[in-house]
C-alpha positions as CSV (number, residue, x, y, z in Angstrom):
1,M,40.8,53.5,119.4
2,K,37.1,53.9,118.3
3,K,36.4,50.3,119.3
4,L,37.9,51.0,122.8
5,I,35.8,54.1,123.2
6,T,32.7,52.2,122.2
7,V,33.4,49.4,124.7
8,I,33.9,51.9,127.5
9,I,30.7,53.8,126.6
10,F,28.6,50.6,126.6
11,I,30.1,49.2,129.8
12,A,29.3,52.6,131.4
13,L,25.7,52.3,130.2
14,A,25.5,48.8,131.4
15,L,26.8,49.7,134.9
16,G,24.5,52.7,135.0
17,A,21.5,50.7,134.0
18,F,22.2,48.1,136.7
19,G,22.9,50.9,139.2
20,L,19.5,52.4,138.5
21,F,17.9,48.9,138.8
22,Y,19.7,48.4,142.1
23,K,18.6,51.8,143.5
24,L,15.0,51.2,142.4
25,L,15.1,47.8,144.0
26,Q,16.5,49.2,147.2
27,N,13.7,51.8,147.4
28,N,11.0,49.2,146.7
29,L,12.3,46.9,149.4
30,A,12.8,49.7,151.9
31,L,9.2,50.7,152.0
32,D,8.7,49.2,155.4
33,D,12.2,49.8,156.6
34,S,12.2,53.3,157.9
35,D,9.6,55.9,158.8
36,A,9.2,59.6,159.4
37,L,6.5,62.2,159.3
38,F,4.3,63.9,156.6
39,G,2.5,66.8,158.0
40,G,2.5,67.3,161.8
41,E,4.2,70.2,163.5
42,L,7.7,71.2,164.7
43,E,8.2,69.8,168.1
44,K,10.3,71.1,171.0
45,G,8.8,69.0,173.8
46,Y,9.2,65.4,174.7
47,P,12.9,65.7,175.9
48,F,13.1,61.9,176.3
49,A,12.7,61.3,172.5
50,G,15.6,61.8,170.2
51,Y,17.4,60.7,167.0
52,L,19.7,57.7,166.5
53,I,22.7,57.6,164.1
54,S,24.0,54.2,163.2
55,Y,27.2,53.7,161.1
56,E,27.7,50.4,159.3
57,P,31.0,48.9,158.1
58,G,32.1,51.0,155.1
59,G,30.7,54.2,156.6
60,A,27.1,53.9,155.5
61,M,24.8,55.9,157.8
62,K,21.2,55.5,158.8
63,T,19.0,57.4,161.2
64,C,16.2,56.3,163.5
65,G,14.3,57.5,166.5
66,Y,14.4,56.3,170.1
67,A,13.1,56.9,173.6
68,V,15.3,57.0,176.8
69,L,14.0,55.2,179.9
70,N,16.8,56.0,182.4
71,K,20.5,57.1,182.4
72,N,21.5,53.6,181.2
73,I,18.7,52.4,178.9
74,A,17.0,53.6,175.7
75,V,14.8,51.7,173.3
76,T,14.3,51.7,169.5
77,A,13.4,49.4,166.6
78,S,15.7,46.4,166.3
79,H,16.3,46.8,162.5
80,C,17.8,50.3,163.3
81,V,20.8,48.6,164.8
82,D,21.2,45.6,162.4
83,N,24.8,45.5,161.1
84,S,25.8,48.5,163.2
85,E,29.4,49.2,163.8
86,S,28.8,52.3,166.0
87,I,25.6,54.0,167.3
88,Y,25.1,57.5,168.7
89,L,22.1,59.1,170.3
90,G,21.2,62.8,170.0
91,L,18.5,65.1,171.4
92,G,16.8,68.2,170.1
93,D,17.6,69.4,166.5
94,F,19.3,66.9,164.3
95,S,23.1,67.2,164.2
96,L,26.1,65.2,163.0
97,Q,28.5,66.8,165.5
98,E,29.8,64.3,168.0
99,S,29.7,66.8,170.9
100,N,25.9,66.6,170.6
101,H,25.8,62.8,171.0
102,I,26.1,60.1,173.5
103,S,27.6,56.7,172.5
104,V,25.7,53.4,172.7
105,I,27.8,50.8,174.4
106,K,25.6,47.8,173.9
107,A,22.6,46.9,171.8
108,T,20.4,43.9,172.7
109,Q,18.1,42.4,170.1
110,K,15.5,39.7,170.6
111,E,16.4,36.3,169.5
112,Q,13.1,36.1,167.5
113,W,14.2,39.1,165.5
114,V,17.7,37.9,164.8
115,Q,16.3,34.6,163.6
116,S,13.2,35.6,161.6
117,K,13.2,39.5,161.2
118,N,9.5,39.3,162.3
119,R,8.2,42.8,162.9
120,S,6.5,41.6,166.1
121,H,9.9,41.4,167.7
122,D,11.4,44.5,166.1
123,F,12.5,45.9,169.4
124,S,16.0,46.7,170.8
125,I,17.5,47.8,174.1
126,L,20.4,50.3,173.9
127,N,22.8,50.6,176.9
128,I,24.4,54.0,177.5
129,N,26.3,55.6,180.3
130,D,24.9,59.1,181.0
131,T,27.3,60.5,183.7
132,T,27.1,64.1,182.5
133,G,23.4,64.7,182.7
134,F,22.8,64.5,179.0
135,Y,19.2,63.5,179.8
136,S,17.1,65.5,182.2
137,E,13.8,63.6,181.8
138,F,12.9,60.0,181.0
139,A,10.0,58.1,179.4
140,E,7.9,55.5,181.2
141,I,6.5,52.4,179.5
142,A,2.7,52.3,179.3
143,T,0.1,50.0,177.9
144,P,-1.5,51.1,174.6
145,T,-5.3,51.3,174.2
146,E,-7.4,52.1,171.1
147,G,-8.0,55.8,170.4
148,C,-6.4,58.9,169.0
149,N,-4.7,60.3,172.1
150,Y,-1.2,59.7,170.8
151,K,1.8,61.7,169.6
152,V,4.7,60.4,167.6
153,V,8.0,62.3,167.7
154,A,10.2,61.8,164.6
155,Y,12.9,63.1,162.4
156,G,13.4,62.5,158.7
157,R,11.9,62.8,155.2
158,T,8.8,65.0,155.0
159,E,6.5,66.2,152.3
160,D,8.9,69.1,151.7
161,P,12.0,67.7,149.8
162,T,14.1,70.7,150.9
163,Q,13.8,69.6,154.5
164,N,15.0,66.0,154.0
165,F,18.7,66.7,154.7
166,E,17.8,68.9,157.7
167,K,15.6,66.2,159.3
168,P,13.3,68.6,161.3
169,R,12.1,67.3,164.6
170,K,8.3,67.0,164.3
171,S,5.3,65.5,166.1
172,A,1.9,64.4,164.9
173,T,-1.3,63.0,166.3
174,L,-1.9,59.3,165.7
175,C,-4.7,56.9,166.2
176,A,-4.1,53.4,167.6
177,S,-6.2,50.3,166.8
178,D,-6.0,46.5,166.5
179,I,-4.0,46.2,169.7
180,G,-2.2,42.8,169.6
181,A,0.1,41.0,172.0
182,N,3.3,42.5,170.5
183,T,2.1,45.2,168.0
184,F,-0.7,47.6,167.1
185,I,-1.8,49.6,164.1
186,I,-1.2,53.4,163.9
187,K,-2.8,55.8,161.5
188,G,-2.4,59.5,160.9
189,D,-5.4,61.7,161.7
190,G,-5.6,63.0,158.1
191,T,-3.2,65.9,158.7
192,S,-0.1,63.6,159.1
193,G,1.3,60.4,157.9
194,I,4.3,58.0,158.1
195,C,7.2,58.1,155.6
196,F,10.9,57.3,155.2
197,G,13.8,58.2,157.4
198,D,13.0,57.5,161.0
199,S,11.9,54.0,162.2
200,G,12.2,53.6,166.0
201,S,10.2,56.8,166.5
202,P,8.5,56.7,169.9
203,I,4.7,57.1,170.3
204,F,3.5,58.7,173.5
205,Y,0.2,59.4,175.1
206,K,-0.3,63.1,174.3
207,D,1.6,65.6,176.5
208,T,3.0,62.9,178.8
209,N,6.1,60.7,179.1
210,K,4.1,57.5,178.8
211,L,5.7,55.5,176.0
212,A,3.0,53.3,174.3
213,G,4.8,52.2,171.1
214,I,7.7,52.4,168.6
215,V,7.2,52.8,164.9
216,V,8.6,49.9,162.9
217,S,6.9,49.5,159.5
218,I,4.7,51.1,156.9
219,I,1.8,49.0,155.7
220,L,1.4,48.8,152.0
221,E,-2.3,48.5,151.2
222,D,-1.4,48.1,147.6
223,P,1.7,45.9,146.9
224,E,2.3,47.8,143.7
225,D,2.4,51.1,145.5
226,T,5.8,52.7,145.3
227,Q,4.8,56.0,147.0
228,P,3.5,54.9,150.4
229,C,4.2,58.3,152.0
230,A,0.8,59.9,152.4
231,F,-1.3,61.8,154.8
232,G,-3.4,59.4,156.9
233,N,-1.5,56.3,155.9
234,T,-1.1,53.2,158.1
235,A,1.9,51.7,159.9
236,I,2.8,49.2,162.6
237,A,4.1,49.9,166.0
238,V,5.8,47.5,168.4
239,R,4.7,47.5,172.1
240,P,7.5,48.2,174.6
241,D,5.3,46.9,177.4
242,A,5.3,43.5,175.7
243,N,9.1,43.6,176.1
244,Q,9.1,44.6,179.8
245,N,10.7,41.3,180.9
246,L,13.6,41.9,178.5
247,I,14.1,45.3,179.9
248,N,13.9,44.0,183.5
249,E,16.5,41.4,182.7
250,N,18.8,44.1,181.2
251,I,18.3,46.2,184.4
252,K,19.1,43.2,186.5
253,Q,22.3,42.6,184.6
254,L,23.3,46.2,185.0
255,N,22.7,46.1,188.7
256,A,24.6,42.8,189.0
257,G,27.5,44.3,187.0
258,V,27.1,41.6,184.3
259,A,26.6,44.3,181.7
260,D,29.1,47.0,182.8
261,V,28.3,50.2,181.1
262,S,30.9,52.1,183.0
263,V,33.6,50.9,180.7
264,V,33.4,52.3,177.2
265,D,35.2,49.8,175.0
266,G,33.2,50.1,171.8
267,L,29.8,48.8,170.7
268,T,28.7,45.3,171.6
269,I,25.9,43.9,169.6
270,D,24.6,40.3,169.0
271,V,23.3,39.8,165.5
272,A,23.0,36.9,163.2
273,K,25.7,36.3,160.5
274,Q,25.2,38.4,157.5
275,N,24.0,36.8,154.3
276,I,24.6,38.1,150.8
277,F,21.6,40.3,150.8
278,D,22.7,42.1,153.9
279,R,26.2,42.6,152.5
280,I,25.0,44.3,149.3
281,G,22.5,46.6,151.1
282,L,19.3,44.7,150.3
283,S,18.6,43.2,153.7
284,Q,14.9,43.6,153.1
285,I,15.0,40.7,150.6
286,N,15.3,38.5,153.7
287,N,11.7,39.3,154.6
288,L,10.5,38.1,151.2
289,T,9.4,34.6,150.3
290,E,11.8,32.3,148.5
291,G,9.8,32.8,145.3
292,E,10.0,36.6,145.6
293,Q,13.7,36.4,146.3
294,K,14.3,34.4,143.2
295,K,12.2,36.9,141.2
296,Y,14.4,39.8,142.2
297,I,17.6,37.8,141.6
298,L,16.4,36.9,138.1
299,M,15.6,40.5,137.4
300,G,19.0,41.6,138.4
301,T,20.7,38.8,136.5
302,A,18.6,39.5,133.4
303,T,19.5,43.2,133.5
304,L,23.2,42.5,133.5
305,T,22.9,39.8,130.9
306,V,21.0,41.9,128.4
307,F,23.4,44.8,128.5
308,M,26.5,42.6,128.4
309,V,25.1,40.9,125.3
310,M,24.4,44.3,123.8
311,V,28.0,45.3,124.4
312,L,29.3,42.2,122.8
313,L,27.1,42.6,119.7
314,I,28.2,46.2,119.2
315,V,31.9,45.2,119.5
316,V,31.5,42.4,117.0
317,A,29.5,44.6,114.6
318,R,32.2,47.3,114.7
319,K,35.1,44.8,114.3
320,P,36.9,45.7,110.9
321,K,36.8,43.1,108.2
322,S,40.1,41.4,107.4
323,N,41.9,42.6,104.2
324,S,44.0,39.4,104.0
325,N,44.6,38.1,100.5
326,W,45.0,34.3,100.3
327,E,45.6,34.1,96.6
């Protein structure tokens, strides 16, 4: 009986240790996966910006931000809809009540994102069917320029841990720089910063509906930094205007009836087949080099091996000696 209890205890310890390793690994790899606000202020404006709730197979939930362009089209970060089984959009204060949501019928991802997970193509179009006036105002796509005349609207983790479940709706002033063909750099003004919880958050020219960008990733200036949430930190935004052709093609399909959003028959989404990392919740490993992937796999394997060896040694050490008499 004692031996059985010992085995159970050490198996529990082994599983607990690996669970801790797994959680830490997830946190480390998710540093550029989702973003929200440190600092900033509570926001009631920008009625064309809201929150996205995505449910994955098995019931796992993630939240993001989005901007709505018209009664049939919204936009967000593409990784927000990876592996989604159902997607819902909300406005105003964060809520899990279905009556406060509108369903996404179809999500369109760029081929470049599906193939490479390159942040330059981390952009997705969401098709909805707003026949009830869920939205009263809409965003318009604009071209970003360098400067600090921007507001980001986001939900999610903040500098106050007590607010993380509530996901307060906040806005903050951002500065834009390094405008590229598909992305640009954003930085808090010193009183705000980017953190976890809300990728896909839209960036507007202040006090307008002009959509200049969508937050997709935190930049880690120090690869060893495990606490990137900070006031005045840096992130990457994708340019919606660089995806205008994709949006126009979607509108064309809607007008031609090719993408019929009048029939709600569940979510349609085109994504690449899942690999093992997606299936175990570590999809960010796909963004690492082959050498880095091997390093994390070896770390996990070593963790399990060490603790299983410890269990076996304890069991062997506690095994009672035989009292057999061969004389």
